Every structure is written in structure tokens, then in C-alpha cells.
Backbone as a chain_set.jsonl record, in Angstrom:
{"seq": "MKQFVIAALMLGAAASAHAVDAAKAQEIANKNACMGCHQVDKKLVGPSYKEVATKYKGDKNALATLSKKVKGGGSGVWGPVPMPANAAISDADLKTVVEWVLAGAPAK", "coords": {"N": [[0.859, -1.077, -0.064], [2.036, 1.394, 0.746], [3.628, 1.701, -1.027], [2.252, 1.868, -3.287], [0.842, 4.487, -2.68], [3.134, 6.007, -2.628], [3.728, 5.829, -5.458], [1.629, 7.148, -6.647], [1.847, 9.652, -5.868], [4.353, 10.518, -6.998], [3.45, 10.31, -9.591], [1.358, 12.347, -9.613], [3.005, 14.361, -9.356], [4.469, 14.486, -11.481], [2.659, 14.954, -13.247], [1.683, 17.496, -12.547], [3.94, 18.987, -13.221], [3.944, 19.05, -15.965], [2.104, 20.646, -16.399], [0.252, 23.075, -18.007], [0.84, 26.454, -18.483], [-1.671, 28.58, -18.718], [-1.773, 31.644, -18.49], [0.561, 32.377, -18.857], [1.061, 31.731, -21.57], [-0.572, 32.642, -23.019], [0.244, 35.222, -22.659], [2.811, 35.369, -24.031], [1.947, 34.608, -26.403], [0.435, 36.965, -27.267], [2.663, 38.915, -26.91], [4.208, 38.149, -29.148], [2.491, 38.437, -31.369], [0.969, 36.565, -32.196], [-1.77, 36.186, -31.601], [-2.57, 38.111, -33.276], [-3.709, 36.74, -35.63], [-4.65, 34.17, -34.985], [-7.337, 32.982, -32.737], [-8.534, 31.796, -29.701], [-11.067, 30.516, -29.745], [-12.243, 30.637, -32.173], [-12.139, 30.898, -35.948], [-9.76, 33.319, -37.462], [-7.827, 34.801, -39.153], [-5.838, 32.704, -39.252], [-6.469, 29.246, -38.307], [-8.483, 28.515, -35.316], [-7.088, 28.176, -32.069], [-8.29, 25.802, -31.025], [-9.231, 24.231, -32.872], [-6.739, 23.482, -34.26], [-5.758, 21.904, -32.001], [-7.566, 19.839, -31.997], [-7.227, 19.042, -34.459], [-4.638, 18.053, -34.241], [-4.729, 16.164, -32.178], [-3.681, 13.273, -30.588], [-1.458, 12.911, -32.131], [1.866, 12.289, -31.883], [3.877, 13.646, -32.922], [3.361, 16.209, -32.915], [3.931, 18.509, -31.18], [6.713, 18.818, -32.1], [6.255, 19.283, -34.854], [4.213, 21.529, -35.26], [6.19, 23.225, -33.715], [7.963, 23.591, -35.606], [6.487, 24.828, -37.574], [5.485, 27.387, -36.468], [8.151, 28.624, -36.276], [9.552, 28.41, -38.617], [7.456, 29.268, -40.315], [4.775, 28.408, -42.614], [2.388, 27.208, -45.121], [-0.446, 26.029, -46.786], [-1.679, 23.931, -45.045], [-3.987, 24.738, -43.698], [-5.308, 26.387, -45.454], [-5.293, 28.785, -48.118], [-3.621, 31.168, -47.106], [-0.64, 31.868, -46.058], [1.378, 31.481, -43.091], [3.334, 33.386, -41.294], [6.785, 33.158, -40.601], [8.161, 32.943, -37.47], [10.739, 33.44, -36.069], [12.145, 34.785, -34.139], [11.171, 33.994, -31.638], [11.731, 32.593, -28.383], [12.967, 29.227, -27.912], [12.089, 28.195, -25.663], [9.651, 29.677, -24.883], [8.278, 29.203, -27.364], [7.529, 26.516, -26.935], [6.081, 26.701, -24.696], [3.692, 28.123, -25.674], [3.036, 26.203, -27.969], [2.412, 24.028, -26.129], [0.217, 24.955, -24.902], [-1.681, 25.367, -27.019], [-1.969, 23.027, -27.716], [-3.127, 21.606, -25.662], [-5.84, 22.719, -26.01], [-5.789, 25.206, -25.511], [-6.37, 26.341, -22.962], [-8.458, 28.696, -20.787], [-7.053, 31.346, -19.131]], "CA": [[-0.047, -0.072, -0.11], [2.768, 2.47, 0.837], [4.816, 1.807, -2.525], [1.101, 2.391, -4.251], [0.702, 5.932, -2.336], [4.381, 6.804, -3.173], [3.859, 5.87, -7.107], [0.52, 8.181, -6.88], [2.23, 10.895, -5.597], [5.085, 10.742, -8.003], [2.92, 10.478, -10.821], [0.675, 13.602, -9.685], [3.964, 15.783, -9.414], [4.944, 14.487, -12.776], [1.461, 15.519, -14.132], [1.543, 19.069, -12.469], [5.211, 19.548, -13.722], [3.719, 19.495, -17.101], [0.515, 21.21, -16.857], [0.284, 24.26, -19.069], [0.596, 27.851, -17.532], [-2.297, 29.625, -19.568], [-1.655, 33.028, -18.528], [2.125, 32.869, -19.399], [1.145, 31.134, -22.849], [-1.146, 33.748, -23.71], [1.283, 36.573, -22.776], [3.393, 35.025, -24.888], [1.22, 34.924, -27.715], [0.304, 38.201, -27.491], [3.749, 39.523, -27.224], [4.774, 37.67, -30.215], [1.693, 38.874, -32.45], [0.23, 35.447, -32.665], [-3.557, 36.625, -31.497], [-3.334, 39.141, -34.556], [-4.084, 36.15, -36.811], [-5.326, 33.201, -34.196], [-8.063, 33.122, -31.532], [-8.608, 30.317, -29.091], [-12.325, 29.465, -30.137], [-12.961, 31.116, -33.458], [-11.1, 31.397, -37.031], [-9.709, 34.601, -37.639], [-6.957, 34.901, -40.33], [-5.784, 31.321, -39.277], [-7.571, 28.608, -37.516], [-8.48, 28.868, -33.87], [-6.25, 27.063, -31.438], [-8.948, 24.783, -30.372], [-9.263, 23.468, -34.246], [-5.425, 23.299, -34.26], [-5.539, 21.059, -31.02], [-8.352, 19.057, -32.42], [-6.401, 18.466, -35.716], [-3.391, 17.253, -33.791], [-4.973, 15.337, -31.066], [-3.118, 11.95, -30.642], [-0.231, 13.085, -32.865], [3.12, 12.062, -31.275], [4.97, 14.55, -33.443], [2.573, 17.503, -32.954], [4.617, 19.61, -30.651], [7.842, 19.348, -33.046], [5.749, 19.817, -36.102], [3.62, 22.917, -34.723], [7.168, 24.228, -33.532], [8.736, 23.975, -36.69], [5.734, 25.921, -38.416], [5.839, 28.488, -35.788], [9.513, 29.078, -36.257], [9.775, 28.746, -40.032], [6.12, 29.744, -41.099], [4.144, 27.533, -43.41], [1.242, 27.203, -45.921], [-1.518, 24.915, -47.352], [-2.61, 23.034, -44.212], [-5.354, 25.572, -43.309], [-5.804, 27.264, -46.501], [-3.652, 29.385, -49.037], [-2.992, 32.346, -46.748], [0.659, 31.535, -45.257], [1.644, 31.851, -41.753], [4.814, 33.942, -41.492], [7.926, 33.009, -39.848], [8.337, 33.787, -36.159], [12.156, 32.864, -35.765], [12.446, 35.369, -33.143], [10.549, 33.549, -30.483], [12.559, 31.579, -28.171], [12.444, 27.992, -27.858], [11.34, 27.867, -24.181], [8.388, 30.369, -24.984], [7.622, 28.454, -28.069], [7.231, 25.212, -26.429], [5.043, 26.874, -23.488], [2.741, 28.308, -26.397], [2.601, 24.999, -28.491], [1.913, 23.082, -25.567], [-1.006, 25.591, -24.457], [-2.508, 25.298, -28.26], [-2.148, 21.594, -27.988], [-4.047, 21.384, -24.558], [-7.106, 23.227, -26.267], [-5.82, 26.825, -25.267], [-7.355, 26.492, -21.929], [-8.503, 30.096, -20.489], [-6.249, 31.809, -17.801]], "C": [[0.977, 1.065, -0.059], [3.374, 2.483, -0.582], [3.311, 2.262, -3.412], [0.895, 4.009, -3.963], [1.71, 6.584, -2.895], [4.182, 7.128, -5.03], [2.74, 6.912, -7.407], [0.945, 9.399, -6.782], [3.172, 11.516, -6.858], [4.492, 11.005, -9.334], [1.8, 11.923, -11.049], [1.779, 14.891, -9.789], [4.598, 15.704, -10.704], [3.969, 15.242, -13.538], [1.55, 17.169, -13.974], [2.697, 19.728, -12.905], [4.933, 19.992, -15.032], [2.364, 20.142, -17.574], [0.912, 22.819, -17.356], [-0.16, 25.519, -18.142], [-0.208, 28.885, -18.584], [-1.978, 31.177, -19.674], [-0.286, 33.122, -19.111], [1.947, 32.61, -20.862], [0.497, 32.027, -23.247], [-0.373, 35.166, -23.624], [2.074, 36.368, -23.532], [3.027, 35.232, -26.288], [0.826, 36.039, -28.193], [1.562, 38.914, -27.816], [4.332, 39.191, -28.641], [3.701, 37.728, -31.566], [0.872, 37.479, -32.845], [-1.409, 35.803, -32.457], [-3.768, 37.342, -32.54], [-3.969, 38.0, -35.635], [-5.048, 34.508, -36.202], [-6.132, 33.726, -33.019], [-8.182, 31.95, -31.124], [-9.841, 29.868, -29.739], [-12.844, 29.887, -31.64], [-11.839, 31.374, -34.768], [-10.796, 32.856, -37.437], [-8.925, 34.654, -39.08], [-6.346, 33.241, -40.543], [-6.941, 30.81, -38.399], [-7.172, 28.873, -35.97], [-7.508, 27.624, -33.346], [-6.914, 26.038, -31.154], [-9.069, 23.738, -31.584], [-7.958, 23.049, -34.522], [-5.114, 21.89, -32.946], [-6.414, 19.56, -31.388], [-7.814, 18.257, -33.622], [-5.32, 17.7, -35.312], [-3.477, 16.323, -32.491], [-4.66, 14.082, -31.393], [-2.051, 11.944, -31.274], [1.013, 13.112, -32.16], [4.036, 13.022, -31.78], [4.545, 15.919, -33.409], [3.301, 18.638, -32.529], [6.191, 20.034, -31.423], [7.257, 19.87, -34.421], [5.161, 21.084, -36.024], [4.972, 23.845, -34.37], [7.691, 24.509, -34.813], [8.182, 24.841, -37.587], [5.759, 27.292, -37.757], [7.02, 29.317, -36.211], [9.89, 29.274, -37.881], [8.608, 28.969, -41.07], [5.968, 28.547, -42.12], [3.018, 27.941, -44.516], [0.63, 26.112, -46.132], [-1.848, 23.995, -46.552], [-3.741, 23.52, -43.882], [-5.86, 26.268, -44.363], [-4.42, 28.012, -47.271], [-3.266, 30.566, -48.29], [-1.871, 31.498, -45.711], [0.886, 32.03, -44.058], [3.082, 32.173, -41.807], [5.523, 33.054, -40.466], [8.005, 33.638, -38.429], [9.719, 33.275, -35.655], [12.518, 33.531, -34.39], [12.072, 34.977, -31.58], [11.335, 32.613, -29.855], [12.009, 30.103, -28.035], [11.659, 27.717, -26.518], [9.674, 28.549, -24.296], [7.697, 29.752, -26.353], [7.027, 27.345, -27.783], [6.096, 25.533, -25.321], [3.942, 27.18, -24.552], [2.263, 27.252, -27.175], [1.788, 24.028, -27.803], [0.333, 23.426, -25.094], [-2.02, 25.037, -25.556], [-2.833, 23.897, -28.348], [-3.147, 21.097, -26.921], [-5.165, 22.028, -24.93], [-7.051, 24.792, -26.081], [-6.671, 26.988, -24.08], [-7.26, 28.149, -21.424], [-7.501, 29.994, -19.42], [-6.862, 31.77, -16.593]], "O": [[0.779, 1.863, -0.975], [3.518, 3.578, -1.127], [3.484, 3.125, -4.271], [0.792, 4.768, -4.927], [1.508, 7.586, -3.581], [4.388, 8.161, -5.667], [2.896, 7.575, -8.433], [0.503, 10.268, -7.533], [2.951, 12.539, -7.506], [4.979, 11.828, -10.109], [1.481, 12.432, -12.123], [1.532, 16.036, -10.166], [5.237, 16.671, -11.12], [4.315, 16.074, -14.377], [1.51, 17.966, -14.911], [2.653, 20.953, -13.021], [5.42, 21.046, -15.441], [1.783, 20.155, -18.659], [1.861, 23.486, -16.944], [-1.111, 25.61, -17.365], [0.369, 29.797, -19.176], [-1.939, 31.811, -20.729], [-0.073, 34.044, -19.898], [2.707, 33.282, -21.558], [1.089, 32.502, -24.216], [-0.451, 36.044, -24.484], [2.342, 37.439, -24.077], [3.649, 35.873, -27.135], [0.809, 36.243, -29.407], [1.633, 39.507, -28.892], [4.944, 40.087, -29.222], [3.992, 37.176, -32.627], [0.165, 37.474, -33.853], [-2.166, 35.576, -33.401], [-4.921, 37.424, -32.964], [-4.742, 38.44, -36.487], [-5.887, 33.914, -36.879], [-5.766, 34.709, -32.374], [-8.012, 30.997, -31.884], [-9.753, 28.795, -30.338], [-13.855, 29.375, -32.121], [-10.796, 31.993, -34.561], [-11.765, 33.546, -37.751], [-9.601, 34.523, -40.101], [-6.353, 32.644, -41.619], [-7.907, 31.408, -37.926], [-6.104, 29.256, -35.491], [-7.238, 26.557, -33.897], [-6.192, 25.061, -30.955], [-9.017, 22.53, -31.35], [-7.98, 22.008, -35.179], [-4.254, 21.034, -33.15], [-5.997, 18.436, -31.11], [-7.94, 17.039, -33.743], [-5.018, 16.702, -35.966], [-2.505, 15.849, -31.903], [-5.202, 13.596, -32.386], [-1.411, 10.904, -31.112], [1.254, 14.246, -31.747], [5.025, 13.264, -31.089], [5.296, 16.793, -33.842], [3.393, 19.643, -33.233], [6.721, 21.144, -31.382], [7.788, 20.811, -35.011], [5.641, 21.89, -36.822], [4.95, 25.042, -34.656], [7.87, 25.686, -35.124], [8.868, 25.552, -38.323], [6.033, 28.282, -38.435], [6.922, 30.518, -36.466], [10.491, 30.278, -38.264], [8.707, 28.892, -42.294], [6.918, 27.819, -42.408], [2.854, 29.148, -44.695], [1.135, 25.093, -45.662], [-2.379, 23.026, -47.096], [-4.653, 22.706, -43.737], [-6.952, 26.809, -44.185], [-3.201, 27.906, -47.13], [-2.383, 31.171, -48.899], [-2.187, 30.705, -44.824], [0.545, 33.205, -43.924], [3.927, 31.407, -42.272], [4.938, 32.351, -39.642], [7.902, 34.86, -38.32], [9.643, 32.584, -34.639], [13.147, 32.874, -33.561], [12.546, 35.504, -30.573], [11.75, 31.707, -30.579], [10.807, 29.836, -28.047], [10.649, 27.014, -26.485], [8.685, 27.967, -23.849], [6.47, 29.839, -26.385], [5.96, 27.098, -28.345], [5.253, 24.671, -25.075], [3.013, 26.388, -24.391], [1.035, 27.18, -27.21], [0.873, 23.36, -28.283], [-0.556, 22.59, -24.937], [-3.011, 24.385, -25.227], [-3.833, 23.522, -28.961], [-3.96, 20.229, -27.24], [-5.89, 22.009, -23.935], [-7.976, 25.543, -26.39], [-7.652, 27.727, -24.149], [-6.233, 28.805, -21.603], [-7.127, 28.95, -18.886], [-6.255, 32.12, -15.581]]}, "num_chains": 1, "name": "protein.A"}
């Protein structure tokens, strides 16, 4: 029983360590002009973050795929309007925002 409790606590700690900081992610997205083309729950110029989360749900490569798209830009996945590159975003900030998007962009 003691081992079960320890294992459960360790799993809980690991899960909370990977929890998305929605407020920080939204701040980063605002600072990097992401919200000029994307909204959480409605299409603007690009797809909503909820649409992106749905499309990539269960894709084990989603974090890498979307990170590459944000850094390098892209086109053709969501329509004819290209997404400009955002090479200036730091890798840490990029990871925070993409994990937030993949989590369904929960509100802060």
C-alpha cells in the first residue's frame, strides 16, 4: 500500500510539472503577435487554437511539427494564406505556447 501511495504521488507531481501555464502562454502569444491571426475558439486569419488542438490530437509529433511551423512559417495546411515565420521566439516560449495550443488553449 505504501508503494502505491508513493507511486501515485510521483505521478501527480509529474503531471503537474507538465501542466500548461495558460496565463503565461497567452502573454507570450500576445507579445509575439500570434493573436493577430489566431483566436482561441474562432477562426480569424488562421485557424482557432481549438481547431489546431483537435487536428493534432493524438499525434505524437505534434509538438515538433507545430514548433517547426511557428519558427519557419508555412502554408497549405489550413488554406491559402501563409503563416509568417516567427524565428525570434525563444525555444522555451515556443514550447509553452505550442503545449498550450495542443491542450486546447485553456483560459487563464
